[in-house]
N, C-alpha and C positions, 0 to 999 in steps of 0.2 A: 674686496666688495664694492661695487659702484651701484648707487641707487639711481633709477630713472624714474622721474616724476613729470606729472604734466603741470603746465602753468595754471593760472587761474585768470578768469576775465577780471575779477575784482582786484583792483590795486590801489592801495592807498597807503603811502610811507608812514611807519611809525617813527617816533621821535627816538631814534637811536642811530648812531654812526660808530661803525667799527674802524680802528685807524688802519688796519689792513685791508685794502681793497684791491680789485682786479678790474681789467677792462674785458668786455665781451671778446670771445676768440676769433669771431667771423666779422669783425667790423665792416670791411669792403662789402661784402654781400648784405650786410644788414643795411648800410647805407644806400646800396642800390635799391632795395625794396623800400626803404623810407621815402627816397626822392620820387620812386614810382608812384607811391601812394600820395604824395604831394601834388602830383600832375592831375589827380582825379577830383573832380568837382563833388560837392555833396550828394547828389543824385547817384553818382557812379559808387561813392562810398557806399551809400545805402544799400544799393543793389549787390555789391561785393560782400559786405559784412551782413546783410539781412538784419538791419538794425531799425528801431523805430526812429521817430523824426528827433526826439530829444536826444537818444543815444548817438544818433548820427552826428549832431551838432558837437557833442562831447567828444567823440571819436575824431572828427574833423579838426577840432581844436589840438587834441594831442598830437596828431599827425603834423600839423603845422609847427607845433611847439619842439619838435624832434631836431634838436641843433647841436650837433658835435661841435667840439671835442667834448668827450666826457669829461666831468669834473664832479668832485664830491659836493661842490656849490650849486650845481644844476641839476644833479642826479641823486639817486639813492641806490643802495645795494639790494639785488634782488631779494634776498631772504627776508628783508625789512618791509618790502613793497607788496608781495603777492598777499592777498587777503582773502583766498576762496576757501571752501569747504575743507580741503586737505589742509591747507596752511594755517588754518584756525586751530588745529589739532597740535601745531607747535608753539613754542613759546620762545622765539628768536630774541625777544626784548631782554630775557632773562638767562640766555645762554652764556655760558662763560667762554673765556678766550679759547680754551682747549676744546669745547664743543664747537665752536663755529669754525675753527680751523679743521676740526674733524669733517663737518659739513662741506667745507670748502673743497675737500680732497674726495669725499665720498659720493657728493649729490651732483646729478646733472638735471637740470629742469629743461625739458624741451620745450621749443619757442618757435611759433611761425615767424616772428620778426628776426630774432636772434640765432636761431638754429639750436644753440645750446646757451644757457646762462649757468653760471656757477653761482653759489649762493652770495658771493661777495663781490660779484661783478657789478659796476655801475651800469644801471639802466634808465631808460625814459620810460614812464608808463605808456602802454599801447593797447590796441586791440587788432588782433590779426590772428584768427583760429588757423591751425594748420590745415583745416579741411576748405577752407575758403578757395573759391575757384579764381585764383589769380592767375591771369595769363599775360605774359609781357614778351619781350623780344628774347629774353634769356630763360624764360621756363613756361612749361605748360601747365604747372600747377606747384604748389609748395612741396610736396612730397619729392617730386624731380628735382626741385631747386637745392633742397638740403640732405637729401639721403646719403649722397657719396660722403660729403664732408662730415656730417653728424656721425656717420658709421666708422669712419677713420678716426675720429676723435675718440669714440667710445673704445674702439680698440687699443689706440695709444693709453687711454687712461687705465683700462682692465690690466693692460701690461705692467702697470705700475702698482697695483694692488697685490695684497698677500694671496688671495684666493682666485683671482682672475676670474671672477664671476660678478655678472650683472644681475641686479634685482629689479624686475620690471614692476613699477608700482604706477605706471603710466597709463591713460585710457587707451582704448584701441586706437581712436583716431590719432593720437600723438606717437604711440608706439610704431605705426606703420611707416613713421619717417626711417626707422632702423632697419636696415638690410641685414636681415637675421642670418641669411645664407653667408654672408661675408664677416660675421662676427667671430673674432678669433678668442673664444673662450666660452663659459657657459653662460646662458641667460635663464633665470628662472622666474616664470610669472606667477605674481601671488593673486590668489582668488579668495574673496572675503564673500561668505555667505550668511546670512541672517535668518533666524527662525521667526516666521510668523503665520499666526494660524494653523499651527502644526505642520507647516510646509518649510523646508530649508531651501532658501534660494538668494541670488544675488540682487540686492537693491541698490541701484546706483549712489543715491545720495548716501548711504550709509557706507558703502565701499569707498566712497571718496574720502569719507571722514577716516576710515580705517587705514587707507594709504597714508594719511598724514600722521596718525598714531604710530604706524610702524616706524615711519620715518624718525619720530620723536623718540621712540624706543631705542633706536638704533643709535641716535646721536648721545641720548642721555647714558647709554651703556658703552658707548664708543666701540661698538662692535665692529670687528675685523674679519671674523670667521663666519660665513655665511650661514653655517648650521647652527649659530647662535640665536638667529632668527626664530628658529622653531620654538623658543620659549617665549615669543611674544604673547603677552596675556592681558593687555590693556583692554579696559571696557568689556571684558568677559569672552574675549576671543581665545581660540585654542587651536593648535595645529592638529589637523586629521590626517596621520600618517597613513592609515587605511586607504583613504580616498585621493591621496597625492601622488604625484610621479616625480621622476627625476627632474622634469622640466616645468612641472606645475605644482605648486604647493597649496593647499586648501586649508583655511582657518575658517572655522565656525564660531557665530556668536549665538548663545542659547538664550 
C-alpha cells in the first residue's frame, strides 16, 4: 500500500531529527526549478504565486535561501516540516522509529518543487503550488514537468508494496500530476463527507484534516493491506460500503 498526500503551504520545522534521512529523488529537476525561480524578481514572483506583498517577500527569501547540497545542518526532514491542516492531524514528533520507517516506505508527498518527497527526505522550505502557471524553456506547466517521472516513481514504489495499491489522499490539484492511465496497479481515491444541517457533503477543510487522520491511522496501525483502512474510525468517520466502489471509498462523519 502506498499513500499519496498533498503538501502544505505552511512549513515550520519542529525540533526533531531522525538519524535516518534521505535526499529528494528528483534533485536535478528540483534544482532546475529552483534556479529558474531565483532568476525572477519580486514582481514576477508575486504574479506567479498570486501572493500578497508580505508573503511575496517571504517567498523571495525562501527561494534565495535554497542552497544545495542538502545537509542535516541546513535542512529538515519533510515529515517534520509540513504543518498544514492534514499534517496537524499527525504526531511525527512522537512517532517511534518503526512508525517513521513505515511512513518512509508507504507515504509519498506530491510537491510542485520536488515532484515527490518521502517523509525522511531533507528539504528546504518553499512555496510553489502544482497549479502555478510556471512556463520555462523546459516546461509549459508543472503538471507537464512532473507527470512522467512522478508516475514512474509511483509505479516502482507500488511494485515493492504488498498489495500494489495506491491510496489517493491528495487534493484534485496535486493528484492531476499522476498519469492514472499509466499506473501499473490499483488506485483508490478516498472521499470524506461530513453531515451539516441535515445534509451530507464534502467540506474541504474537514476533508483535509481527515486525510491527515487516515494517514496517522495507517502509520500507528502499521497497515500493509489496503482493506484494513476500511476500519478507519477516528473523529467519528466510518466506511460507507453501500456508497463506495472499487476505485472510490466513501467515509462519512455524523
